[in-house]
DOTIMI-821894 format. One line per 3 residues: number of its first residue (from 1); their letters; for each residue x, y, z of N, C-alpha, C, CB. Coordinates in pm, whole numbers. Atoms other than C-alpha are relative to their C-alpha. Glycine has a CB too. Layout:
REM DOTIMI-821894
NUM = A = X Y Z X Y Z X Y Z X Y Z; ...
REM end
This chain:
REM DOTIMI-821894
1 = MKK = -119 28 -82 -5825 5737 -8435 34 -148 -5 -22 45 146; -24 143 6 -5870 5358 -8439 68 -41 -129 -130 -76 16; -60 32 129 -5785 5348 -8810 146 44 -3 -79 67 -114
4 = IVT = -138 -49 -1 -5472 5555 -8748 90 -94 77 7 139 60; -80 92 -82 -5348 5324 -8470 23 -131 -73 -68 -26 134; -14 125 76 -5417 5018 -8687 102 16 -112 -135 -43 -58
7 = AVG = -95 -24 109 -5226 5172 -8975 142 8 52 -36 128 -74; -133 -8 -59 -4934 5255 -8749 51 -138 37 -1 90 123; -40 136 -37 -4932 4898 -8615 43 -80 -121 -112 -71 72
10 = SML = -34 74 122 -4929 4755 -8969 134 45 -55 -108 18 -105; -126 -53 50 -4647 4983 -9070 118 -53 79 -1 151 3; -111 42 -86 -4437 4873 -8773 40 -143 -20 -36 21 143
13 = IGI = -37 138 27 -4450 4508 -8868 113 -5 -103 -121 -81 -50; -105 -3 100 -4238 4598 -9166 134 48 52 -42 87 -113; -124 -51 -58 -3981 4763 -8940 96 -112 32 -29 81 125
16 = LAM = -85 113 -39 -3854 4419 -8839 102 -36 -107 -85 -120 31; -93 33 109 -3689 4385 -9181 96 114 -31 -79 -36 -126; -86 -115 27 -3512 4721 -9162 146 -33 28 -43 119 83
19 = SQE = -142 13 -30 -3137 4756 -9159 28 54 139 86 74 -105; -36 -49 -132 -2951 4838 -8837 -6 153 5 139 -48 38; 4 -145 0 -2921 5202 -8938 -142 51 12 66 54 -125
22 = QDS = 139 -40 -7 -3296 5228 -8989 -57 -24 139 -82 -74 -104; 45 28 -136 -3363 5062 -8653 46 110 94 53 -137 48; -57 -100 -89 -3133 5312 -8484 -74 132 -13 148 20 -29
25 = RLL = 70 -127 20 -3307 5612 -8640 -139 -6 63 -11 33 -148; 134 12 -56 -3650 5482 -8537 5 11 152 -64 -134 -42; -3 11 -145 -3548 5409 -8178 47 128 67 88 -113 41
28 = HTP = -45 -125 -58 -3402 5756 -8128 -87 117 -46 144 26 -36; 91 -104 44 -3695 5947 -8276 -117 9 96 -50 -27 -143; 113 -12 -92 -3952 6084 -8027 -131 -14 -75 5 134 75
31 = VQG = 127 24 67 -4288 5944 -8138 -104 -37 104 13 -112 -107; 111 35 -88 -4627 5871 -7987 -80 -112 -64 -89 124 29; 83 109 52 -4876 5589 -8022 41 -132 61 9 -7 -152
34 = KGI = -28 127 -68 -4904 5250 -7855 89 -91 -83 -129 -71 32; -77 92 84 -4769 5052 -8150 146 36 -8 -59 -4 -138; -138 -43 12 -4454 5259 -8194 72 -9 134 7 142 -54
37 = EVA = -62 11 -132 -4392 5267 -7819 43 -144 26 -98 48 111; -33 141 -16 -4404 4887 -7810 121 -36 -84 -119 -89 -37; -109 36 90 -4176 4853 -8111 132 58 47 -30 49 -141
40 = SRI = -124 -65 -42 -3923 5100 -7973 64 -70 118 -26 144 34; -54 70 -116 -3882 4881 -7663 35 -144 -32 -99 4 115; -20 142 28 -3895 4536 -7822 98 -25 -113 -131 -64 -33
43 = IQL = -75 38 120 -3732 4547 -8164 141 57 -3 -74 43 -122; -138 -46 -5 -3399 4679 -8043 91 -121 -26 33 67 138; -80 115 38 -3229 4399 -8232 140 42 -45 -69 -78 -111
46 = KLP = -132 -46 34 -2935 4616 -8322 95 -27 117 -2 151 -36; -101 26 -103 -2622 4514 -8133 106 110 -4 65 -140 -22; -97 -111 -6 -2352 4761 -8019 135 -34 -61 21 42 144
49 = YTF = -123 37 68 -2098 4626 -8263 -12 38 -148 29 -153 16; -3 -32 142 -1994 4716 -8616 39 -124 -79 99 117 -29; -25 119 80 -2015 4435 -8872 17 36 -148 -114 -101 17
52 = TEQ = -6 -12 145 -1925 4395 -9236 -136 -41 -56 115 -88 -60; 128 32 63 -2206 4337 -9484 -33 -148 16 3 37 -148; 23 143 -16 -2165 3958 -9479 134 -74 -1 -93 -54 -111
55 = GTI = -121 81 -3 -1917 3678 -9432 22 -60 138 119 82 -40; -38 60 -127 -1742 3494 -9149 104 86 68 53 -144 -20; -98 -78 -74 -1560 3685 -8878 56 -85 113 -64 131 55
58 = EEA = -68 75 -106 -1308 3537 -8638 101 92 67 68 -128 -55; -100 -79 -70 -1079 3679 -8375 72 -88 101 -64 123 69; -79 79 -94 -803 3543 -8157 87 93 82 86 -104 -73
61 = AND = -98 -66 -84 -595 3663 -7867 128 -79 -18 -46 7 153; -108 96 23 -329 3397 -7816 -53 -122 -75 65 -43 134; 66 109 68 -574 3134 -7933 -131 52 -59 -25 -119 96
64 = KLY = 126 -38 62 -902 3138 -8123 -100 43 107 -56 -116 -83; 89 -58 -99 -1151 3356 -7935 -148 -22 -34 28 148 14; 138 21 42 -1475 3344 -8135 -7 -12 -151 -91 114 50
67 = SAN = 29 9 143 -1623 3270 -8476 -148 28 -19 38 -140 -58; 139 -38 24 -1943 3420 -8615 -24 20 -149 -37 127 78; 40 -25 139 -2131 3460 -8943 -87 124 -6 -75 -123 -59
70 = IKG = 70 -127 17 -2267 3790 -9070 -79 -1 -131 99 118 2; 80 -20 121 -2546 3864 -9316 -81 127 20 -93 -124 -28; 71 -126 -13 -2687 4208 -9379 41 79 123 -147 -24 3
73 = RKL = -57 -69 -116 -2461 4347 -9104 -61 -46 132 -20 150 -15; 54 58 -123 -2628 4123 -8845 57 -140 19 -155 -4 -4; -43 136 -30 -2525 3803 -8672 -103 -97 -57 19 -22 154
76 = HGD = 94 88 70 -2677 3532 -8887 73 -131 -34 -56 69 -130; -69 127 20 -2565 3170 -8865 63 -50 128 105 13 -109; -63 63 -117 -2342 2970 -8632 86 99 78 84 -119 -43
79 = WQS = -84 -76 -91 -2177 3130 -8331 75 -96 91 -84 100 83; -80 82 -92 -1896 2981 -8119 106 87 63 65 -121 -74; -111 -65 -67 -1657 3116 -7856 72 -101 87 -48 122 84
82 = WYP = -85 98 -70 -1370 2947 -7668 76 66 114 98 -65 -99; -93 -39 -105 -1167 2969 -7350 143 -8 -57 -16 -91 127; -138 -1 51 -787 3022 -7388 59 -139 -26 88 72 97
85 = DGL = -55 135 19 -721 2647 -7359 -71 -78 -110 -6 -77 128; 69 65 111 -954 2571 -7649 -133 -63 35 85 -103 -58; 130 53 -39 -1254 2453 -7446 -110 98 -41 -5 -28 152
88 = PCD = 107 -91 43 -1590 2592 -7567 -57 81 115 -111 -79 -67; 70 -85 -97 -1754 2881 -7382 -149 1 -30 57 144 -3; 142 9 38 -2081 2897 -7575 -11 -26 -150 -76 131 37
91 = SGT = 25 28 142 -2234 2797 -7908 -149 2 -27 61 -135 -42; 139 -2 40 -2556 2836 -8098 -15 60 -138 -84 78 100; 31 -56 131 -2726 2979 -8405 -84 125 17 -73 -104 -90
94 = LIK = 78 -123 -3 -2862 3327 -8469 -61 28 -137 88 118 44; 65 -47 122 -3104 3465 -8726 -25 149 17 -134 -78 -28; 10 -146 -6 -3061 3840 -8773 2 49 145 -128 47 -70
97 = NLP = -26 -41 -138 -2931 3889 -8416 -89 -67 104 -17 148 12; 84 74 -94 -3194 3660 -8260 45 -145 8 -148 9 -42; -38 141 -10 -3100 3316 -8122 -113 -89 -49 37 -36 145
100 = DGE = 99 93 53 -3274 3022 -8287 51 -143 19 -30 30 -151; -43 136 -27 -3259 2659 -8175 77 -11 131 85 -52 -114; -70 27 -126 -3029 2518 -7908 120 92 22 46 -145 3
103 = WKH = -113 -84 -40 -2783 2741 -7722 62 -64 124 -45 148 28; -69 63 -112 -2518 2601 -7483 109 90 55 59 -135 -43; -108 -74 -66 -2280 2753 -7230 75 -94 95 -56 124 77
106 = WNK = -86 82 -84 -1985 2582 -7056 84 88 93 91 -90 -86; -95 -74 -83 -1762 2689 -6766 142 -30 -47 -17 -37 149; -138 12 47 -1384 2710 -6797 61 -138 24 86 104 67
109 = EGQ = -46 138 -22 -1346 2353 -6665 -57 -96 -104 -39 -46 140; 59 84 103 -1546 2224 -6960 -132 -62 40 94 -108 -35; 129 51 -45 -1862 2149 -6759 -115 78 -64 -10 5 153
112 = LIA = 119 -64 57 -2190 2220 -6937 -80 65 113 -88 -102 -78; 67 -77 -105 -2364 2491 -6732 -145 31 -36 74 128 26; 135 -42 39 -2672 2586 -6934 -35 -47 -140 -13 152 8
115 = IRN = 59 31 130 -2893 2469 -7219 -126 84 -14 -33 -154 -14; 120 -77 31 -3151 2698 -7375 -45 -36 -141 27 154 14; 52 13 135 -3375 2667 -7678 -85 122 -33 -83 -130 -17
118 = YDA = 66 -124 41 -3506 2965 -7873 -72 -19 -134 101 114 -10; 71 1 128 -3737 3039 -8165 -9 143 -52 -142 -65 14; -1 -136 55 -3661 3351 -8369 -131 34 -70 115 15 -98
121 = GKF = 125 -24 69 -3977 3310 -8575 -112 37 96 -40 -120 -80; 105 -30 -97 -4200 3308 -8267 19 136 65 -4 -108 108; -23 -135 -52 -4033 3624 -8140 -75 102 -86 152 33 2
124 = HQV = 69 -93 89 -4164 3807 -8445 -152 -20 3 52 -17 -144; 144 26 -7 -4504 3638 -8420 -62 61 126 -27 -151 -2; 49 -59 -124 -4545 3746 -8058 -4 152 -12 89 -42 119
127 = LEE = -2 -144 21 -4442 4100 -8149 -117 45 -86 132 42 -64; 110 -38 89 -4694 4111 -8431 -133 -7 72 -3 -89 -124; 127 13 -72 -4972 3987 -8203 -17 111 103 -10 -137 69
130 = ILR = 7 -113 -93 -4885 4254 -7945 -44 126 -72 135 22 69; 33 -120 76 -4906 4523 -8211 -142 -3 -54 97 17 -115; 135 14 57 -5233 4387 -8353 -92 -74 96 5 -73 -136
133 = YNP = 71 78 -101 -5382 4259 -8029 -152 3 -21 33 51 139; 145 18 8 -5737 4123 -8056 -37 -105 104 -46 -43 -145; 29 96 -108 -5874 3958 -7738 -74 -124 -46 -80 67 106
136 = KRN = 74 116 51 -6086 3725 -7952 85 -87 -92 -125 47 -74; -84 76 92 -5800 3613 -8175 147 12 40 -19 50 -146; -140 -3 -43 -5484 3585 -7971 45 -142 33 19 94 123
139 = FYY = -54 134 -15 -5259 3279 -7956 112 -8 104 51 -50 -133; -116 0 -87 -4975 3384 -7728 -31 67 134 117 70 -67; 24 -52 -134 -4990 3437 -7354 68 135 20 49 -99 105
142 = LST = -73 -124 -22 -4730 3715 -7369 -71 121 -57 138 -11 -60; 74 -114 55 -4950 3933 -7588 -116 37 92 -53 -33 -141; 105 -27 -97 -5231 3897 -7334 58 65 125 -75 -129 38
145 = LFQ = -66 -57 -117 -4993 3966 -7046 39 145 -23 123 -82 36; -42 -137 32 -4872 4280 -7223 -112 100 25 47 8 -145; 113 -90 -22 -5220 4430 -7199 -19 31 148 -129 -61 -57
148 = KNR = 17 -17 -145 -5209 4387 -6819 126 57 66 -36 -133 64; -127 -38 -63 -4841 4436 -6738 109 4 -107 38 -99 115; -95 -13 111 -4614 4568 -7013 141 -38 43 -1 142 -54
151 = QAA = -135 26 -46 -4296 4552 -6810 26 -150 18 26 74 130; -16 144 -21 -4351 4188 -6713 9 -74 -133 -116 -56 84; 1 66 130 -4427 4085 -7072 131 23 -74 -118 49 -85
154 = LHY = -124 -33 70 -4121 4263 -7214 120 -69 65 21 151 -2; -111 66 -69 -3898 4106 -6949 22 -141 -51 -25 -2 152; -11 135 54 -3974 3760 -7090 78 -3 -131 -139 -60 -20
157 = LDV = -65 -7 131 -3827 3876 -7423 143 53 8 -81 86 -93; -131 -59 -18 -3503 4008 -7276 102 -105 42 -5 112 103; -106 95 -33 -3170 3828 -7240 18 -14 151 131 43 -64
160 = SYS = -16 5 -145 -3168 3913 -6867 -97 -98 64 -20 137 60; 91 103 -51 -3464 3677 -6822 56 -138 -31 -142 16 -60; -52 130 41 -3303 3392 -7013 125 -38 77 30 0 -148
163 = FPG = -121 22 -79 -2971 3430 -6830 4 100 114 128 13 -89; 3 -93 -113 -3045 3599 -6496 138 19 62 -98 -49 107; -126 -27 -66 -2754 3766 -6325 109 51 -91 48 -122 68
166 = NNV = -107 -51 87 -2562 3862 -6636 6 153 10 -22 -45 -146; -25 -144 -15 -2417 4211 -6641 -58 76 -119 151 28 14; 65 -61 116 -2673 4359 -6880 26 149 -8 -149 -24 5
169 = ATI = -27 -144 3 -2580 4713 -6780 129 32 -74 7 55 143; -126 -22 71 -2238 4669 -6936 -20 -7 -150 105 -103 44; 8 -2 145 -2221 4766 -7302 141 -15 -55 -66 132 -51
172 = YSS = -132 26 56 -1922 4615 -7478 8 60 -140 30 -152 -2; -15 -68 129 -1786 4802 -7777 38 -96 -113 106 107 11; -38 97 102 -1674 4485 -7956 -30 -141 49 150 15 -35
175 = LKE = 18 140 -37 -1730 4112 -7964 118 -51 81 -20 -87 -125; -119 41 -74 -1376 4071 -7839 -12 34 147 126 65 -60; 20 -41 -140 -1458 4266 -7522 -103 -89 69 -45 146 8
178 = LVS = 105 84 -56 -1776 4063 -7466 53 -139 34 -118 -11 -97; -49 136 -21 -1611 3724 -7509 111 -2 105 51 -60 -133; -108 -7 -98 -1305 3828 -7308 -55 8 142 91 121 -28
181 = ANI = 63 -8 -131 -1533 3918 -7017 -61 -134 39 -109 109 2; 64 130 -28 -1720 3586 -7047 102 -105 42 -76 -49 -122; -97 106 -29 -1403 3376 -7037 95 37 114 79 -31 -125
184 = SGN = -91 -43 -107 -1231 3579 -6763 -35 -64 133 -3 151 13; 43 56 -127 -1437 3423 -6486 -32 105 104 105 -91 53; 27 -109 -95 -1483 3765 -6323 -141 56 -13 100 111 -20
187 = YHY = 133 -53 24 -1831 3830 -6464 -98 -115 -23 0 95 -121; 102 96 38 -2160 3647 -6503 -4 -8 -153 -139 39 58; 4 21 145 -2200 3500 -6849 -108 86 -65 -25 -148 -31
190 = KPV = 94 -78 79 -2365 3728 -7105 10 -43 -145 27 152 13; -6 42 141 -2456 3587 -7449 7 118 -94 -122 -86 -34; -24 -103 98 -2402 3780 -7768 -128 72 -43 69 -59 -119
193 = FEK = 126 -62 41 -2771 3855 -7828 -62 81 115 -100 -107 -49; 66 -85 -99 -2998 4105 -7648 -146 -38 19 10 145 -41; 141 37 -6 -3352 3983 -7728 -17 -145 -42 -85 94 -90
196 = CIQ = 19 142 30 -3494 3632 -7751 -138 -42 48 110 -87 65; 118 63 -59 -3793 3408 -7688 33 -147 17 -128 22 -90; -33 139 -31 -3745 3073 -7519 -114 -93 -43 29 -16 150
199 = DGL = 99 96 47 -3919 2772 -7666 69 -137 -10 -61 43 -139; -65 131 -1 -3813 2416 -7578 73 -26 130 95 -11 -116; -71 45 -120 -3579 2249 -7331 85 110 63 89 -118 -33
202 = YMN = -77 -96 -80 -3425 2460 -7054 64 -79 113 -89 117 56; -69 71 -107 -3158 2324 -6818 115 84 53 52 -136 -49; -117 -56 -65 -2906 2458 -6568 67 -111 79 -36 121 92
205 = FFA = -76 102 -70 -2629 2250 -6410 91 65 105 83 -83 -98; -102 -42 -97 -2413 2284 -6100 136 -35 -56 -23 -68 139; -137 22 49 -2036 2282 -6141 41 -147 5 97 82 82
208 = DGN = -33 143 -8 -2029 1913 -6043 -76 -83 -102 -27 -52 139; 73 70 104 -2259 1824 -6331 -142 -37 36 73 -122 -36; 137 31 -39 -2576 1769 -6128 -97 106 -51 -11 -11 153
211 = IKD = 102 -91 55 -2897 1923 -6261 -51 95 108 -116 -80 -60; 54 -102 -89 -3001 2247 -6095 -149 17 -23 73 134 -19; 143 -8 35 -3332 2292 -6276 -17 -39 -146 -56 143 26
214 = SGY = 26 42 139 -3491 2162 -6593 -150 -1 -26 61 -139 -28; 139 0 42 -3815 2187 -6784 -9 54 -142 -87 85 97; 21 -48 136 -3966 2328 -7100 -70 136 0 -83 -101 -81
217 = YKN = 70 -124 28 -4070 2666 -7230 -87 -20 -123 100 118 -22; 89 2 116 -4358 2713 -7469 -42 143 -28 -126 -93 25; 35 -137 41 -4396 3042 -7654 47 105 99 -151 12 -18
220 = GVR = -61 -100 -85 -4172 3223 -7408 -21 -15 150 -50 129 -39; 28 17 -143 -4307 3097 -7073 12 -147 39 -140 54 35; -12 137 -49 -4261 2790 -6855 -133 -75 -17 43 -1 148
223 = YGK = 119 78 33 -4498 2509 -6942 28 -148 26 -43 24 -149; -17 144 -23 -4545 2150 -6824 85 -30 122 60 -64 -121; -73 50 -116 -4335 1948 -6579 136 66 15 16 -150 -10
226 = WIL = -129 -61 -32 -4037 2112 -6406 59 -61 126 -15 151 17; -74 39 -119 -3772 2014 -6152 92 115 39 81 -133 -23; -77 -115 -46 -3607 2284 -5939 80 -37 125 -93 120 29
229 = RDS = -84 21 -118 -3318 2276 -5688 75 130 27 99 -120 -21; -62 -127 -35 -3182 2579 -5501 152 -6 -1 -48 45 135; -145 13 -8 -2830 2456 -5436 38 -147 1 56 71 126
232 = AGS = -46 138 5 -2622 2142 -5472 -17 -66 137 148 -6 -44; 18 74 -125 -2717 1883 -5210 -121 41 81 120 14 83; 117 -47 -75 -3034 2068 -5104 -125 -76 -43 -20 151 -21
235 = SWQ = 127 60 40 -3398 1966 -5125 -37 46 -141 -113 38 100; 40 -37 134 -3569 1979 -5463 -151 -10 -16 70 -89 -103; 145 -8 22 -3917 2043 -5603 -36 -52 -138 -50 144 17
238 = QGA = 49 48 129 -4121 1890 -5880 -148 35 -14 21 -153 -14; 138 -37 24 -4442 2017 -6034 -17 49 -142 -46 106 100; 32 -44 136 -4602 2178 -6337 -27 149 -6 -120 -77 -54
241 = YHN = 30 -140 28 -4632 2523 -6490 -104 8 -112 130 77 -40; 88 -35 113 -4897 2675 -6714 9 149 -19 -149 -47 24; -18 -143 30 -4830 3008 -6882 87 69 104 -135 69 -8
244 = GSR = -97 -61 -89 -4539 3069 -6647 -34 -4 147 20 137 -39; 41 6 -141 -4732 3007 -6322 -10 -145 46 -136 72 20; 13 134 -55 -4719 2705 -6095 -148 -37 12 70 -9 138
247 = IKE = 138 47 -8 -5035 2495 -6103 -5 -135 70 -62 -9 -140; 33 129 -60 -5186 2201 -5916 103 -42 105 -8 -106 -109; -82 56 -108 -4967 1974 -5703 149 13 -26 -35 -145 20
250 = WKV = -146 -2 0 -4600 2042 -5629 50 -80 119 54 146 5; -57 83 -106 -4386 1804 -5425 141 46 31 -2 -149 -41; -133 -37 -45 -4080 1890 -5219 66 -124 61 -6 117 103
253 = YNN = -73 118 -47 -3820 1616 -5158 132 43 65 26 -99 -117; -133 -25 -53 -3507 1601 -4947 104 -63 -92 15 -55 144; -106 50 86 -3171 1498 -5088 0 -152 -12 134 47 51
256 = DNK = 14 145 8 -3258 1133 -5017 -127 -40 -73 0 -61 141; 121 21 79 -3569 1169 -5235 -120 -43 84 25 -105 -106; 115 24 -85 -3807 1143 -4939 -90 122 -1 43 -36 144
259 = LLE = 95 -110 11 -4123 1352 -4963 -5 82 129 -140 -54 -33; 4 -90 -115 -4112 1655 -4731 -128 80 9 116 93 -5; 114 -91 -1 -4408 1862 -4838 -81 -10 -129 48 144 21
262 = LIF = 90 -12 114 -4709 1884 -5068 -54 142 -3 -118 -105 8; 50 -136 16 -4808 2225 -5204 -95 3 -119 117 101 -20; 97 -9 109 -5119 2292 -5412 -20 146 -39 -135 -64 41
265 = YNN = 18 -133 54 -5155 2594 -5638 -132 9 -76 118 38 -93; 123 -20 76 -5475 2739 -5780 31 46 -142 -91 102 69; -20 -35 141 -5526 2852 -6139 71 134 -21 -133 5 -70
268 = TGQ = -70 -128 11 -5373 3193 -6066 143 -9 50 -76 107 77; -136 18 -46 -5048 3045 -5934 20 28 148 89 87 -77; -8 -25 -143 -5127 3116 -5567 -16 -131 78 -107 102 43
271 = ISW = 10 120 -83 -5086 2855 -5293 -138 -7 63 109 -1 110; 132 20 -59 -5425 2716 -5194 9 -76 132 -91 -76 -98; -29 66 -127 -5296 2477 -4927 129 -80 -12 -117 -92 42
274 = RKR = -123 77 -2 -4986 2286 -4820 -1 -92 121 123 94 2; -9 98 -107 -4902 1988 -4604 143 -46 15 -94 -120 -27; -135 47 -29 -4568 1910 -4440 -4 -141 59 71 97 97
277 = MNR = -4 138 -47 -4474 1551 -4379 83 -11 129 58 -93 -109; -72 23 -126 -4361 1429 -4036 110 -102 -24 -96 -49 111; -113 90 28 -4011 1283 -4084 83 -26 124 88 59 -109
280 = Q = -73 27 -123 -3916 1242 -3720 19 -149 25 -72 62 118
REM end
């Protein structure tokens, strides 16, 4: 049985290079086995749009709406979309439907709202390690997390984690519908991709340009120093993450940058003790 599961896992690594039609057939075929179950939930890289074999596609309403590059019937290359007045809505690069490198999103006033960084190669590496998991030879936290909590691990690889609040339940039949919803101002922003892994600088901004939160991701999870603020003009926090969990000392400041509270976290991300400062 162990040899069969290993063979199935090895076979599934090759699935990542399949065409969209092959992906669709796999994901709609009832199968059993841990490896195939994982693949059927993660490698849904097919998007609900019909593309030509390759080339550049553009579309406009009254003005230019979006521009994308296609290779092998997948989004591959630069992506850009615009508001009706010509201001950018979002931009970035994709490799076979996965974002790679820096991705930016602006509001309709031209204010930068979000910066993300992704790594398409690491997405595939994490998937391979999940399929071939060996507790003595694992490099990625998400593959370890998957053994304990599959749903939590898969959530890190979904667009709804990278851009919380977007209307992921809505399935647009065309890129035009997707971009039109993004620039209408009636919906939360939803990028063109469905799966991703964050790796690098992450920033959100308020509409006035002030930083809402910022820090870095490493291999899909928060890592190192972070700054967080709930709302414009409110108190803010500063501390560090390791494998997505808060660790050691976190400091809470008021809007005048005066220390309000010290919070210490243990190695499991739980609060071990806290101290509030007397500011009377």
